[in-house]
GUBALUM-565093 format. One line per 2 residues: for each residue x, y, z of C-alpha. Coordinates in steps of 0.001 Angstrom, whole numbers, plus 524288, in hexadecimal, padded with zeros to 5 digits. Example, Ala and Ser with C-alpha at 12.3 -4.5 7.8 and 13.67 -1.06 7.14 Angstrom:
// residues 2
8300C,7EE6C,81E78 | 83566,7FBDC,81BE4
This chain:
// residues 282
A5FD7,3CDAE,88FFE | A56E4,3CA3B,89B21
A4C12,3C0AB,896E6 | A4023,3BE27,89EC1
A3EA3,3AF4B,89EA2 | A321D,3A6D3,89EFD
A2C25,3A5C9,8AC8D | A1FB0,39E49,8A9C4
A2032,38F97,8AA66 | A1E0E,38736,89E35
A0FF4,38676,899FF | A0C47,39485,89A0D
A1084,3964B,88BE4 | A1944,38F93,881E8
A27A7,391F2,88349 | A2B48,38DB9,8752D
A29AA,39816,86A9E | A23F6,38E53,860DC
A19BB,389FD,86AB8 | A1654,3981D,86D91
A14C8,39AE9,85EEA | A0CA8,38ED8,85CB6
A0367,391B0,8681E | A016A,3A00A,8647B
9FFBA,39C93,855EE | 9F4FE,392E6,859AD
9EEAB,39D05,861F7 | 9EEDC,3A810,8583A
9E91A,39FD3,84D2C | 9DC2D,3A331,854CC
9DDA8,3B192,85242 | 9E53A,3BB69,84A66
9ECE1,3C754,84EEA | 9E535,3D3B1,84EBD
9D8AC,3D2D4,855F4 | 9CEB4,3DC65,85067
9C90F,3DC4D,842F7 | 9D31E,3E669,83E80
9DE4F,3DD9C,842A9 | 9E354,3E767,84CAE
9ECA7,3E3FF,8577D | 9ED8E,3E9A1,864FA
9F845,3EF45,86D62 | 9F31F,3E8A1,879DD
9ED8D,3DB89,87E17 | 9EA82,3D373,8899B
9EDBD,3C51D,88A42 | 9EC72,3BA10,89469
9F843,3B3FB,89AA3 | 9F51B,3A5E7,89E94
9FC74,39A4C,8991D | 9FAF5,3998C,88A58
9F1DE,38DA8,88B3B | 9E7DE,39602,891E4
9E965,3A3B5,88CB1 | 9F35F,3A349,88168
9E9D6,3A4DC,87656 | 9E398,3B0E5,87C9F
9F0CC,3B6A1,87F60 | 9F4E1,3B4E4,87106
9E86F,3BB4C,86D30 | 9EB46,3C75E,87512
9F98F,3C836,87170 | 9F66E,3C61C,86308
9ED91,3D216,86346 | 9F928,3DB53,86617
A0012,3E3CC,85C64 | A09BC,3DB50,854E1
A13BF,3E60F,8529D | A15DF,3E9A1,86139
A23EC,3EBD7,86590 | A2193,3E8FB,873EC
A177C,3E0C6,87AE4 | A14BC,3E4F0,8889B
A0EF5,3D963,88FCF | A07E1,3DD1C,89C22
A07AD,3D219,8A61C | 9FFF5,3D1D5,8B29E
9FE2E,3C9D2,8BF0A | A01DC,3D62A,8C713
9F9FF,3DC3D,8D26B | 9F682,3EA8B,8D2FA
A01F8,3ED24,8DBCA | A0C72,3E70C,8D28B
A15A2,3EF1A,8CAB2 | A1673,3EE0C,8BBF6
A1F9A,3E2A2,8B8E0 | A2903,3E21E,8AD2D
A318A,3D783,8A777 | A3EC8,3DD88,8A8A7
A462F,3D465,89F98 | A4AF0,3D780,891C8
A42CE,3CCAB,88B87 | A3900,3C1FE,88F48
A3A75,3B3D5,88AF3 | A3037,3AEA7,88178
A2FA9,3A242,87930 | A33AD,3AAC6,86D68
A3F9B,3AFCE,8747C | A418E,3BBB7,87D2A
A37AF,3C6E2,87B85 | A3E93,3D3B3,87DE6
A3A00,3DDAA,887B3 | A3778,3EB38,8832C
A4067,3F12B,88D82 | A3E5D,3FF29,88920
A2FAE,3FEBA,88A8D | A310E,3F6F3,8970C
A39EB,40160,89D01 | A3013,40BF0,89A82
A24FC,4042F,8A001 | A2CAA,4003F,8AC28
A2E0C,40EAF,8AF78 | A1FDD,41206,8AC87
A1B06,40682,8B4D3 | A256F,4062A,8BF33
A2651,3F7D3,8BBE9 | A2E46,3ECBC,8C19F
A346C,3E02B,8BCEC | A2B98,3D477,8BAD4
A336D,3C9A7,8C187 | A27F9,3C052,8C312
A22FD,3B42F,8BBB6 | A15F2,3B7B4,8B5A8
A0E57,3B261,8A9C2 | A0709,3BEBA,8A585
A11A1,3C369,89C16 | A1A41,3B782,899FB
A0F64,3AE9D,894D1 | A0C25,3B859,889D5
A198D,3BB25,88531 | A1B25,3AFCD,87B60
A0E96,3B457,874E0 | A1385,3C2BC,87517
A205E,3BE5C,86F28 | A19C9,3B622,864B7
A1105,3C162,8602F | A1B64,3CC13,861BA
A28C5,3C599,85EF2 | A2FAC,3D2F6,85CFF
A2959,3DA25,8685E | A2F9A,3DD99,875A3
A2885,3DBA3,882F4 | A25AB,3E2DC,88F12
A2166,3D9C9,89A5C | A1A3D,3E116,8A51A
A1003,3DCBD,8AEDD | A055E,3E661,8B2E4
9FF37,3E717,8C096 | 9F09D,3E709,8C310
9EE3E,3F53B,8C4E2 | 9E8F8,4006D,8BC97
9F6CC,40619,8BAAE | 9F889,3FA8A,8B0D6
9EE88,400FB,8A7EC | 9F679,40D98,8A826
A02EE,405AC,8A65F | 9FD17,3FFFC,899D7
9FB84,40E1E,894A5 | A09AD,41097,89833
A0E21,40560,88FBE | A0718,40BB5,88479
A0CFA,41926,8871D | A1AD5,4140C,88927
A1A1C,40B74,87CB7 | A15E9,41715,874CB
A2122,41F32,87A4A | A2AD6,414CB,8768F
A23F2,4130F,86929 | A2288,404AC,86C84
A179D,3FC30,86665 | A128B,3F50B,87251
A084F,3EA6C,874D1 | A0368,3E83E,88288
9FF0B,3DA9C,88651 | 9F84A,3D8E1,893B9
9F862,3CB7C,899EF | 9ECAA,3C798,8A25D
9E400,3BC49,8A57D | 9D607,3BE00,8AABA
9CED5,3B77B,8B5DF | 9D666,3ACC6,8BD34
9CAF8,3A471,8C2A6 | 9CA58,398B1,8CB81
9D0D4,3923A,8D6E2 | 9DE41,39361,8D068
9DD14,3A1DF,8D194 | 9D54F,3A401,8DDE3
9CA06,3AA81,8D697 | 9BCFB,3A2BE,8D538
9B184,3AC06,8D7A7 | 9A888,3A46C,8CEE1
9AC95,39668,8D2D4 | 9B1E7,38DE2,8C853
9AE46,38711,8BBB9 | 9A5FC,38C2D,8B0A5
99EFC,396D7,8B848 | 9AB8E,39CA0,8BCB8
9B1C6,39BD8,8AEFA | 9A560,3A2DC,8A99B
9A63E,3AD95,8B3B9 | 9B4DC,3B03E,8B0D5
9B215,3B0C1,8A1FF | 9A58E,3B851,8A27F
9A727,3C126,8AE67 | 9B492,3C253,8B445
9BCFF,3C243,8A870 | 9B26B,3C8C9,8A001
9B26B,3D45C,8A98B | 9C102,3D5F3,8A898
9C121,3D4CE,899F2 | 9B6B8,3DF9F,898AB
9BE9C,3E820,8A205 | 9CADB,3E6C3,89945
9C2F9,3E93C,88CE4 | 9BD54,3F535,8934A
9CA87,3FB39,894C0 | 9C762,3FEFB,8A2E1
9D405,3FCDF,8AA5A | 9CDAB,3FEC4,8B783
9C32F,3F43A,8B4C2 | 9CD68,3EB0C,8B005
9D501,3EC57,8BCE4 | 9C832,3EBBF,8C4A6
9C3B2,3DF41,8BE1A | 9D0F9,3D8EA,8BFE7
9D171,3DC7F,8CE47 | 9C332,3D904,8D1CF
9C100,3CD86,8C8A3 | 9CE50,3C74A,8C861
9CC8C,3C72D,8B969 | 9DA87,3C8CD,8B52E
9E7E2,3C59C,8BAB1 | 9EECC,3D0D9,8B3D2
9E636,3DD41,8B40C | 9F1FB,3E606,8B2DD
9F64D,3E079,8A5B8 | 9E88B,3E248,8A06C
9E88D,3F07D,8A504 | 9F58C,3F2DB,89F19
9F0CF,3EE3F,891E1 | 9E4BD,3F649,892E5
9EC8C,402A5,89628 | 9F5D8,40028,88B0E
9EA9E,3FE5D,88193 | 9E3D4,40ACA,8860B
9EFBB,41338,88501 | 9F32E,40D6C,877B2
9E5E1,40F59,8725B | 9E32E,400F4,86F76
9D58A,3FFD9,873F0 | 9CFA1,3F739,87E94
9D1E6,3E8F2,88160 | 9CA69,3DF11,87915
9C8AB,3D134,87D88 | 9CE0E,3C773,873B2
9CACE,3BAFC,87ACB | 9C7A5,3B587,887FA
9C8AA,3A7D6,88DC8 | 9CC69,3A07C,89AA6
9D5AC,395E9,89DFB | 9C989,38D49,8A036
9C533,38F79,89232 | 9D286,38C08,88D75
9D3D7,37FA7,89541 | 9C570,37B66,892CE
9C20D,37AE7,8A194 | 9B32E,37BB8,8A324
9B304,37CB9,8B1F9 | 9BFCF,38399,8B558
9C459,38655,8C33D | 9CEF1,3902B,8BF35
9D0BA,397C3,8B2F8 | 9D5A6,3A4B4,8AD42
9CFFB,3AE3E,8A382 | 9D7BD,3B306,897BA
9D4D5,3BE54,88E80 | 9DC29,3C4B8,882F0
9DA19,3D2F6,87FD8 | 9DF06,3DC8F,87577
9DD61,3EB55,87511 | 9D6AE,3F079,868FD
């Protein structure tokens, strides 16, 4: 069995299963699974992918909104340009603190053909950092690891996941991995200077415009905002979740919570920071 090993350095997330359980348990005391008043779950969600200190609680919030009886979790990573191919983890399983998480090789084989995909041989946080949480909430489920490029084809690819899953009679959840605006000198993007005014602009304008685009269900507007406003690092993953949700009849995205790294760290006059949002589709 080929197992995909950890690639991120220590500090991104706990490597010990008891530490993972303790951290997630502390996070989920603040909410309960099932996010509308009828206690429904969703088949799709969007979660941020920074280190757990910054975005772990929001990631847990998104993942906990997913259908608990899913057989396979398709995690859509990003960080790919419009010209990139779809990239799949080609191992048989992926290492997690709870032991190897098996890959759904049958579903992957179908999707590889549909997307003309290639092997993901690169170190990237967008999928890996979420897997301990995915394994915690779905201990019996299999995984498909795939990263989506930033082009409209990713919206149609999300629809394909729904179609192929139905053909295989597979209960599938789709989890998209995306952070929002990367602002400041660390990221080479400072159109509003720095400090409180810049943080307010990111919260109330740049990220807010992207969030509204996602909630509208308009895939073209999501891609346009991402390209013009630099308001997400992984538009393809977001588009994939939107396409899956539309094809599966799940409804549009609903914002669960938004924050920034500056809010988490308590910085009042930050130079550089990142926006984070968790969505579910209901």
